[in-house]
DRENZALO-871937 format. One line per field, with one value per residue: residue number from 1; residue in three letters; chain; y, z, x of N, C-alpha, C in turn. Coordinates in steps of 0.1 Angstrom, whole numbers, plus 5000, padded with zeros to 4 digits. Each point is the difference from the previous one (the first is absolute). Layout:
<pts>
k (NUM,...)
r (ALA,...)
c (A,...)
n_v (Y,...)
n_w (Z,...)
n_u (X,...)
ca_v (Y,...)
ca_w (Z,...)
ca_u (X,...)
c_v (Y,...)
c_w (Z,...)
c_u (X,...)
</pts>
This chain:
<pts>
k (1,2,3,4,5,6,7,8,9,10,11,12,13,14,15,16,17,18,19,20,21,22,23,24,25,26,27,28,29,30,31,32,33,34,35,36,37,38,39,40,41,42,43,44,45,46,47,48,49,50,51,52,53,54,55,56,57,58,59,60,61,62,63,64,65,66,67,68,69,70,71,72,73,74,75,76,77,78,79,80,81,82,83,84,85,86,87,88,89,90,91,92,93,94,95,96,97,98,99,100,101,102,103,104,105,106,107,108,109,110,111,112,113,114,115,116,117,118,119,120,121,122,123,124,125,126,127,128,129)
r (MET,ALA,LYS,TYR,LEU,LYS,PHE,LEU,ASN,GLY,GLN,THR,ILE,ALA,ASP,ASP,LEU,GLN,ALA,PRO,VAL,ILE,LYS,GLY,TYR,SER,GLU,ALA,VAL,THR,THR,SER,ASN,SER,SER,ALA,ALA,TYR,THR,VAL,ASN,ILE,SER,SER,ALA,THR,ILE,PHE,LEU,LEU,THR,LEU,ASN,ALA,PRO,SER,VAL,SER,LEU,SER,PHE,PRO,ALA,PRO,ALA,ALA,GLY,LYS,SER,PHE,VAL,LEU,SER,VAL,ARG,TRP,ALA,THR,ALA,GLY,SER,THR,VAL,THR,TRP,PRO,GLY,THR,VAL,LYS,TRP,PRO,GLY,GLY,VAL,THR,PRO,THR,LEU,THR,GLY,THR,VAL,GLY,ARG,ALA,ASP,HIS,VAL,GLY,PHE,TRP,SER,ASP,GLY,THR,SER,TRP,TYR,GLY,SER,VAL,MET,GLY,GLN,ASN,TYR,THR,VAL)
c (A,A,A,A,A,A,A,A,A,A,A,A,A,A,A,A,A,A,A,A,A,A,A,A,A,A,A,A,A,A,A,A,A,A,A,A,A,A,A,A,A,A,A,A,A,A,A,A,A,A,A,A,A,A,A,A,A,A,A,A,A,A,A,A,A,A,A,A,A,A,A,A,A,A,A,A,A,A,A,A,A,A,A,A,A,A,A,A,A,A,A,A,A,A,A,A,A,A,A,A,A,A,A,A,A,A,A,A,A,A,A,A,A,A,A,A,A,A,A,A,A,A,A,A,A,A,A,A,A)
n_v (4987,5004,5006,5013,5016,5008,5012,5004,5005,4986,5002,4992,4995,4995,4994,5006,5013,5004,5010,5004,5006,5005,5008,5012,4983,5002,5004,4997,5016,5005,5010,4994,5010,4999,4999,4987,4997,4989,4998,4986,5013,4986,5004,5009,4989,4990,5013,5004,5014,4998,5017,4998,5009,4989,5004,4994,4988,5000,4994,5005,4991,5002,4991,4981,4996,4984,4995,5015,5009,5006,5014,5005,5004,4995,5015,5008,5004,4991,5007,4990,5000,4992,4994,5004,4988,4996,4998,5008,5007,4997,5002,4999,4985,5004,5010,5016,5011,5009,5016,5009,5012,5007,5012,5005,4988,4980,4992,4993,5007,4984,5001,4990,4996,4994,5008,4995,5003,5013,4999,5009,5012,5002,5003,5009,5000,5001,5003,5009,5006)
n_w (5001,4984,5002,5002,4999,5011,4997,5006,4992,5005,4992,4993,5009,5001,5006,4981,5003,4992,5001,5007,4990,5010,4997,5015,5013,5000,5017,5005,5004,5020,4999,5016,5014,5008,5011,4997,4987,4992,4988,4994,4989,5001,4996,5006,5011,4997,4997,5012,4996,5009,5003,5011,5003,5010,5012,4998,4983,5002,4999,4990,4998,4983,5000,5003,4985,4996,5002,5009,4997,5012,4995,5010,5007,5010,5012,5000,5007,5008,5004,5000,4987,5010,4997,5003,4993,4992,5012,4985,5003,4998,5007,4993,4999,5004,4996,5004,4987,5001,4992,4988,4996,4992,5002,4994,5005,4994,5005,4991,5002,4998,4994,5001,4997,5012,4998,5011,4998,5004,4988,5009,4988,5017,4990,5009,5008,5007,4996,5002,5005)
n_u (5010,4996,5007,4987,5003,4990,4999,4998,5005,4996,5015,5004,5009,5002,5001,4998,5000,5007,5011,4989,5000,5000,4993,5006,5001,4997,5002,4987,5001,4997,4999,5004,4989,5003,4990,4997,4988,4999,4997,5007,4992,5000,4988,5010,5006,5014,5004,5005,4998,5005,4997,5007,4993,4995,5002,4990,4999,4993,5001,4990,5002,5000,4991,5004,5003,4999,5012,4998,5004,5007,4996,4999,5006,5002,4995,5006,4992,5005,5009,4996,4995,4992,5002,4991,5000,4994,4992,4995,5012,5001,5002,5010,4995,4986,5012,4993,5001,5016,4989,5006,4994,5007,4998,4992,4996,5006,4988,5009,4992,5004,4994,4996,4990,4999,4996,5010,5012,5007,5008,5005,5007,5011,4999,5009,5004,4992,4994,5010,4987)
ca_v (5014,5010,5011,5004,5007,5007,5005,5005,4998,4993,4992,4986,4995,4991,4997,4985,5005,4990,5003,5014,5007,5010,5019,5008,5000,5007,5001,5012,5010,5008,5012,5012,5002,4993,5010,4995,4988,4997,4990,5002,4991,4991,4998,5011,4991,4992,5005,5007,5009,5000,5011,4995,5009,4994,4987,4989,5000,4985,4992,4987,4991,4990,4993,5000,4996,4993,5006,5016,5007,5013,5002,5007,5010,5007,5007,5006,5018,5006,4996,4989,5000,4983,4993,4985,4990,4998,4987,4991,4997,4988,5000,4990,5000,5008,5011,5008,5001,5007,5006,5006,5013,5009,5008,4994,4991,4997,4987,4992,4983,4998,4988,4990,4996,4985,5003,5000,5011,5006,4994,5011,4994,5010,5000,5013,5012,5017,5005,5009,5002)
ca_w (5003,5003,5011,4992,5005,4999,4998,5002,4982,4995,4989,5016,4994,4998,5012,5006,4991,5004,5003,4993,5002,5005,4997,4994,5013,5016,5004,5003,5013,5005,5009,5009,5015,5020,5012,5013,4993,4986,4988,4987,4989,4984,4990,4995,4998,5008,5003,5006,5009,5012,5001,5016,5004,5013,5005,5002,4993,4999,4987,5000,4987,5000,5010,4990,4993,4995,4987,5002,5005,4995,5004,5009,4999,5012,4994,5011,5001,5014,5007,5009,4999,4999,4998,4999,4991,5000,5006,4992,4987,5003,4996,5005,5012,5005,5003,4990,4996,5009,4982,5001,5009,4995,4991,4984,4999,5000,5001,4991,5006,4992,5002,4991,5008,4995,5003,5006,5004,4989,5002,4997,5002,4991,4988,5007,5010,5001,4983,4992,4992)
ca_u (4991,5012,5001,5003,5004,4994,5008,4992,4999,4996,5011,5008,5008,5008,5008,5008,5009,5015,5011,4998,5007,4986,5011,5001,4996,5006,4990,4991,5009,4999,5009,4989,5007,4991,5003,4995,4994,4996,4986,5004,4991,5003,4984,5001,5015,5006,5011,4995,5012,4999,5005,4991,4996,5003,5006,4987,4990,4986,4998,4993,5000,4986,5003,5015,4993,5010,5013,5005,5008,5006,5015,5002,5009,5006,5014,5003,4999,4998,5012,4999,4984,4997,4993,4984,4995,4983,5000,5000,5015,5008,5021,5003,5004,4994,5003,4999,5012,5009,5002,5012,4991,5010,4995,5009,5001,4986,5003,4992,4997,4989,4982,4990,4987,4990,4984,5002,5015,5012,5021,5007,5013,5004,5003,5010,5003,5009,4996,4996,4994)
c_v (5017,5011,5016,5014,5011,5016,5019,5007,4992,4991,4985,4994,4980,5001,4989,5012,4996,5011,5013,5017,5020,5012,5009,5001,5013,5001,5015,4999,5001,5004,5009,5001,4994,5012,4990,4988,4997,4989,4995,4991,4996,5004,5016,5004,4998,5003,5014,5007,5009,5006,5001,5012,5005,4993,4990,5001,4984,4997,4989,4993,4993,4987,4989,4996,4993,5008,5012,5000,5017,5000,5014,5012,5015,5011,5009,5017,5001,4984,4982,4996,4988,4996,4986,4993,4993,4980,4983,4999,4985,5004,4991,4997,5003,5010,5009,5007,5015,5007,5014,5006,5007,5010,5000,4988,4993,4988,4988,4982,4993,4990,4997,4988,4984,5002,4995,5011,5009,4994,5009,4993,5017,5002,5009,5011,5016,5005,5018,5009,5018)
c_w (4998,5013,4994,5010,4996,4993,5006,4989,4999,4994,5013,4980,5003,5015,4998,4989,5005,5000,4992,5008,5004,4992,5005,5011,5015,5008,5014,5009,5005,5006,5011,5010,5002,5011,5008,4998,4987,5002,4991,4994,4989,4993,4993,4991,5003,5002,5014,5005,5013,5009,5021,5002,5010,5013,5001,4992,4999,4984,4996,4986,4997,5004,4985,4995,4989,4985,4998,5005,4995,5010,5009,4998,5010,4994,5016,5000,5013,5008,5009,4999,5002,4987,5004,4997,5002,5008,4987,4995,5011,4994,5003,5016,5010,5004,4994,5001,5008,4992,5007,5011,4998,4991,4986,4999,4995,4999,4987,5008,4992,5004,4996,5003,5000,5003,5017,5009,4990,5015,4994,5001,4993,4986,5001,5001,4999,4980,5001,4992,5003)
c_u (5009,4993,5004,5007,4987,5000,4989,4986,4990,5001,5003,5012,5006,5008,5022,5013,5016,5007,4995,5006,4993,5014,4987,4990,5003,4990,5000,5010,4989,5010,4992,5014,4993,5005,4993,4996,5007,4996,5008,4992,5010,4995,5008,5016,5005,5015,4995,5015,4993,5008,4997,5002,5005,5000,5001,4997,4990,5003,4986,4998,4980,5000,5005,4991,5011,5003,4997,5010,5008,5017,5003,5013,4995,5008,4997,4999,4998,5012,4996,4986,4996,4987,4992,5001,4988,5002,5000,5014,5009,5019,5011,5012,4991,5008,4996,5013,4998,5001,5010,4993,5008,4995,5004,5005,4987,5002,4985,4985,4989,4989,4998,4989,5001,4985,4998,5005,5001,5007,5010,5014,5008,5009,5014,4996,5016,5005,4998,4992,4996)
</pts>
């Protein structure tokens, strides 16, 4: 039985594509500032550039959905700002990472979901922005 991919415009294609080449691909980027709380909205973007403007910022993520992913670039405008992650995030070894916290620097964190949890991983730290 053939399986099909259905597009928003109603068109379908068989899912037996082999070695497809996608040209002109890009992901949507959202740039925001946060003073106390920030909600990640993956229906509008998959890359988030978030500047922290408060000593403590609490993040909210969407409900975990299998196959979804996003990248969060945490940037500091206030020295030593801390981030409170949602309870649905699991970290390697169960240890929440220590972020840079230096004004003018950024840490990049990636997340993906299995439908039950968000799995977080630091992609790089202490970038100059």
